Each structure stands twice: as structure tokens, then as C-alpha cells.
C-alpha positions in Angstrom: 16.5 -87.4 8.8 16.6 -90.5 11.2 13.8 -92.8 10.9 11.7 -93.5 14.1 9.4 -96.5 14.0 7.9 -98.8 16.6 6.1 -102.0 15.3 2.2 -101.9 15.6 -0.8 -101.9 13.9 0.1 -100.7 10.4 -3.3 -100.1 9.2 -4.1 -97.9 12.1 -0.8 -96.2 11.6 -1.5 -95.4 7.9 -4.9 -93.8 8.4 -3.0 -90.8 10.3 0.0 -90.7 8.2 0.9 -88.3 5.3 3.6 -87.7 2.9 5.2 -85.3 5.5 5.7 -88.5 7.9 9.3 -89.6 7.1 8.7 -93.3 6.9 5.7 -92.9 4.6 7.7 -90.3 2.6 10.6 -92.7 2.1 8.5 -95.7 0.9 6.3 -93.7 -1.2 8.7 -91.8 -3.3 11.4 -94.6 -3.6 12.2 -95.1 -7.3 9.0 -93.1 -8.0 10.5 -90.7 -10.9 7.4 -88.9 -11.8 6.1 -87.8 -8.3 9.7 -86.9 -7.3 10.3 -84.6 -10.3 7.0 -82.8 -9.4 8.5 -81.5 -6.1 11.6 -79.6 -7.3 9.7 -78.7 -10.7 7.1 -76.8 -8.6 9.5 -75.6 -6.0 12.0 -74.3 -8.5 9.3 -73.0 -11.1 10.6 -75.2 -13.8 8.8 -77.2 -16.3 11.8 -78.9 -18.0 13.1 -81.2 -15.3 13.5 -84.8 -16.1 14.5 -86.8 -13.3 16.3 -90.3 -14.1 17.1 -91.7 -10.7 15.5 -91.7 -7.3 16.6 -93.3 -4.1 15.4 -92.6 -0.5 17.2 -92.8 2.7 20.6 -92.7 0.4 23.4 -93.0 2.9 26.7 -91.0 2.0 29.4 -92.5 4.1 32.3 -90.4 5.3 35.6 -91.5 6.4 36.0 -93.3 9.8 35.3 -91.2 12.5 33.5 -88.5 10.6 30.0 -87.7 10.2 28.1 -89.4 7.5 24.7 -88.6 6.1 21.5 -90.1 5.0 19.3 -88.2 2.5 15.7 -88.5 2.5 15.5 -88.4 -1.3 18.6 -88.3 -3.5 17.6 -87.6 -7.2 19.7 -86.8 -10.4 17.9 -85.3 -13.6 19.2 -85.9 -16.9 21.7 -83.1 -17.1 23.3 -84.8 -14.1 22.2 -82.3 -11.7 21.8 -83.5 -8.0 18.8 -83.2 -5.7 18.2 -83.7 -1.9 14.9 -83.3 -0.6 14.4 -83.5 3.2 11.3 -83.5 5.1 11.2 -81.9 8.3 8.4 -81.7 10.7 9.8 -80.7 13.9 11.9 -77.5 14.7 15.6 -78.2 13.9 17.8 -75.2 15.6 20.6 -76.2 13.3 18.9 -77.1 10.0 21.0 -74.3 8.0 24.2 -75.9 9.2 22.8 -79.2 8.3 21.6 -78.0 4.8 25.4 -76.6 4.5 26.9 -80.1 5.5 24.3 -82.1 3.1 25.6 -79.8 0.2 29.2 -80.4 0.9 28.7 -84.3 1.2 26.8 -84.2 -2.3 29.9 -82.3 -3.8 32.5 -84.6 -2.4 30.7 -87.7 -3.8 30.1 -86.2 -7.0 33.6 -85.5 -8.1 36.1 -88.5 -8.8 39.7 -88.6 -8.3 41.5 -86.3 -10.9 38.1 -84.8 -12.2 38.4 -81.2 -12.8 36.3 -79.0 -10.6 34.3 -77.6 -13.7 32.5 -80.9 -13.7 30.9 -80.4 -10.6 27.3 -80.7 -11.0 24.4 -78.3 -10.0 23.3 -79.1 -6.5 20.2 -78.5 -5.0 19.2 -79.0 -1.2 15.5 -78.7 -0.6 14.3 -78.8 3.1 10.5 -78.9 3.2 9.6 -77.8 6.6 6.1 -78.2 8.2 6.6 -74.6 9.7 8.7 -71.6 9.0 12.3 -72.7 9.7 13.9 -69.4 8.9 11.4 -67.2 10.4 10.7 -64.5 8.1 7.2 -65.3 7.2 7.7 -66.5 3.8 6.5 -69.8 2.3 9.9 -70.1 0.1 13.5 -69.2 0.5 15.8 -69.6 -2.0 19.7 -69.3 -0.4 22.4 -68.4 -3.0 26.0 -67.4 -2.3 26.6 -63.8 -3.8 28.9 -60.9 -3.6 27.9 -59.1 -0.3 28.7 -55.6 -2.1 26.9 -55.8 -5.1 24.4 -58.7 -4.5 25.5 -60.3 -7.7 25.3 -64.2 -7.7 28.5 -66.0 -7.0 27.4 -68.7 -9.4 29.2 -71.9 -7.9 26.3 -74.0 -8.6 25.3 -74.6 -4.9 21.4 -74.0 -4.1 19.8 -74.4 -0.6 16.0 -74.0 -0.6 13.6 -73.9 2.2 9.7 -74.3 1.9 7.5 -73.6 4.6 4.6 -75.9 4.2 2.0 -73.9 6.5 2.7 -70.7 4.8 2.0 -71.9 1.1 -1.0 -70.4 -0.5 -3.3 -73.1 -1.6 -4.1 -71.2 -4.6 -0.7 -71.7 -6.1 0.9 -74.9 -7.4 3.3 -74.5 -4.5 0.4 -74.2 -2.0 -1.2 -77.3 -3.5 1.9 -79.4 -3.5 2.2 -78.5 0.2 -1.3 -79.5 0.9 -1.1 -82.8 -0.9 2.2 -83.5 1.4 0.3 -82.7 4.4 -3.1 -84.4 3.5 -4.1 -87.7 5.3 -7.0 -88.3 2.9 -5.8 -89.3 -0.9 -9.2 -88.2 -2.2 -8.5 -84.5 -1.2 -5.3 -84.4 -2.8 -4.8 -82.1 -6.0 -2.0 -83.8 -7.8 -3.1 -87.2 -9.5 0.2 -89.1 -9.2 0.4 -88.2 -5.6 -3.3 -89.2 -4.8 -2.8 -92.5 -6.8 0.5 -93.4 -5.0 -1.1 -92.6 -1.6 -4.0 -94.3 -2.2 -2.3 -97.3 -3.1 -0.5 -97.6 0.1 -3.4 -96.7 2.2 -6.3 -98.2 0.5 -5.5 -101.4 -0.9 -4.3 -104.5 0.7 -1.3 -105.0 -1.4 -0.1 -101.7 -0.6 -0.5 -102.0 3.0 1.4 -105.2 2.8 4.1 -103.5 0.9 4.1 -100.5 3.3 4.1 -103.0 6.3 7.1 -104.9 4.9 8.8 -101.6 4.3 8.3 -100.6 7.9 9.6 -103.8 9.3 12.8 -103.5 7.0 13.1 -100.1 8.3 12.9 -100.9 12.0 15.2 -103.9 11.6 17.7 -101.8 9.6 17.7 -99.2 12.3 18.5 -101.9 15.2 21.1 -103.4 13.1 22.8 -99.9 12.6 22.4 -99.0 16.3 24.2 -102.3 17.1 27.0 -101.7 14.7 27.4 -98.3 16.0 27.6 -99.4 19.4 30.3 -101.9 18.6 32.2 -99.4 16.8 32.2 -97.0 19.7 33.2 -100.0 22.0 36.1 -100.7 19.6 37.2 -96.8 19.4 36.9 -96.8 23.4 39.1 -99.9 23.6 41.9 -98.9 21.4 42.0 -95.5 23.2 42.1 -97.2 26.5 44.5 -99.7 25.5 46.8 -96.9 24.2 46.2 -95.0 27.5 47.0 -98.1 29.4 50.0 -99.0 27.5 51.5 -95.4 27.8 51.0 -95.5 31.6 53.0 -98.7 31.9 55.8 -97.6 29.7 56.0 -94.3 31.8 56.0 -96.5 35.2 58.8 -98.6 33.6 60.8 -95.7 32.7 60.4 -94.1 36.3 61.3 -97.2 37.9 64.8 -97.3 35.9 65.3 -93.7 36.4 64.6 -94.1 40.4 67.1 -96.9 40.3 69.8 -94.9 38.4 69.4 -92.5 41.6 70.8 -89.5 39.4 67.5 -87.7 38.6 65.4 -86.3 41.7 61.9 -87.5 42.1 60.1 -84.1 41.1 61.9 -84.0 37.8 60.9 -87.7 37.1 57.4 -86.9 37.6 57.6 -83.7 35.5 59.6 -85.7 32.6 57.0 -88.6 32.5 54.0 -86.7 33.2 53.2 -88.9 36.4 51.6 -87.6 39.6 54.6 -87.0 42.0 52.9 -89.4 44.8 52.7 -92.3 42.3 56.4 -91.5 41.8 57.1 -91.6 45.6 55.1 -95.2 45.6 57.3 -96.6 43.1 60.4 -95.6 44.9 59.0 -97.1 48.1 58.1 -100.3 46.3 61.7 -100.3 44.8 63.6 -99.4 48.3 61.4 -102.3 49.7 
């Protein structure tokens, strides 16, 4: 998810923020293995997960001129399985396609040159949506490829999960987790780790300072990336324009030589070189003069 941040009063901003806010989420979970582990553990119903690395706003770059991605949370467990956890507050009509692309990008980066396909790890793309993104009235959706005739799992190790935060029953572990992610008051949170982490950034001077500095870096990074993208687009446009201009100049030069030869009718010259007929006529006039 793209970050949006405007410089302002950090303390005032923090009062109304929760872990479902992308900036606060990114800073709070960065490097925090215990709290990161809590989320897929509850969502997947597993108590044996052991997360060994966590990075927020992890960029996975594609080849030039192809779309790259930035993962809200990229995590790896002790078995090498990969997790992408995305926070989504606003409605995204193409969220399913985005989940598919993110899953593919994780696969591309996890298999080195010459490695056997059997070494692809299990991958989990988890979207935590504030509302029901799938629209079937459920708090949890687990999407797996399967045989459409027998409904047997395909078993390719790719998993996409959608959680509807607003529909989760607060009497369940999943509901408590969703409550904590949406809660602005750390004292009202269920899970100790999330409460302590949120309280640090909201209620201590040191935490507020850390969060303010992180916000500043995010803001500057966004500005820098926007400038780089503008430069990249300008270069690409300049190259294309140069190619087009050079091609047009070569076509006109060829047309002049063909006109001077006098053996090819003007309509055929225009057809062969892809030039408008009136331009070929103007070239002939300039040569005749």
C-alpha cells in the first residue's frame, strides 16, 4: 500500500491513529517478530509459527518498465515460509488482482537461478481489510487453488487470505486481534504485546520522538521516489520522442532521394515510407524550387 503523509503535529496525529493506519502500522511492526508472529498465527489458526525476520514497506523491484510492489509487512518463518501482510482501510476494487500479483512477485524473488521449483516456499498473502472486501459476509476467507471438479486442493503452496476486521467476533481470538488493530487506546487492547508497543509510541516521549522521525523519513522517501519516478518517465519520454523524431527525419531523407530519382510516383512514396501524402508533396515542391 502506498504511504500518504503530510507533516503536521505528530502528537495530535498519534491520538487518532491505530494499527490499521498504514504509517503507524509500518513503524510499529518493523523488526517486531513477536507481534508480527501473532497475526498470521491467529489468522491461520496455528500456534507453532516462529517468525525469524520482519521488514515493513519491503520493496520488491521488477525489471525496468515493469510494475514493482511494496509489501506492508514481509516476514519469514523458521521453515523459510513467506508472509506478506497488507493493511487495507479503503475499498479497493482490484484487491484480488493485487493479491495475485503480490503472490507472484514473492515467488519470483524466492527462487534463485538454477534452483529447482520444488524449493519454492509456502507463501501467504494476507489482506486485513477494515470492511468485507469479498462481500460474502464472512470475517475470514482462505483462497486456495483447487480441482474445480473434485474441490481437492491443488497443493502448489500458494495461499491468499482476506480478513474482514469489522465482521470478526470479539469473543474469538481473531475478533480480539481485529479489535486491537482498530483500537486507538492502548489501554483497551487485549493482547499485551500490541498494547505495550502501541503505548510506547503513543504515550512516551521517546516513542513519540521515534514515530515523528519515522514519519519524517517516510515523507522524504515518498518525495524522493516521486522525483525519481518523474525523472524516469521524462527519460523514457525523451528516448521515445528521439526515436520518433529520428525515424521521421530518416523517412523524409529517403523521400527526398526517391523524389529526385523520379521513377516512383508520389502516392507510392508516401505509402512505402508511412508519410502523409501532403508532406511528400511539400517535399517535392521544396526540391523543385
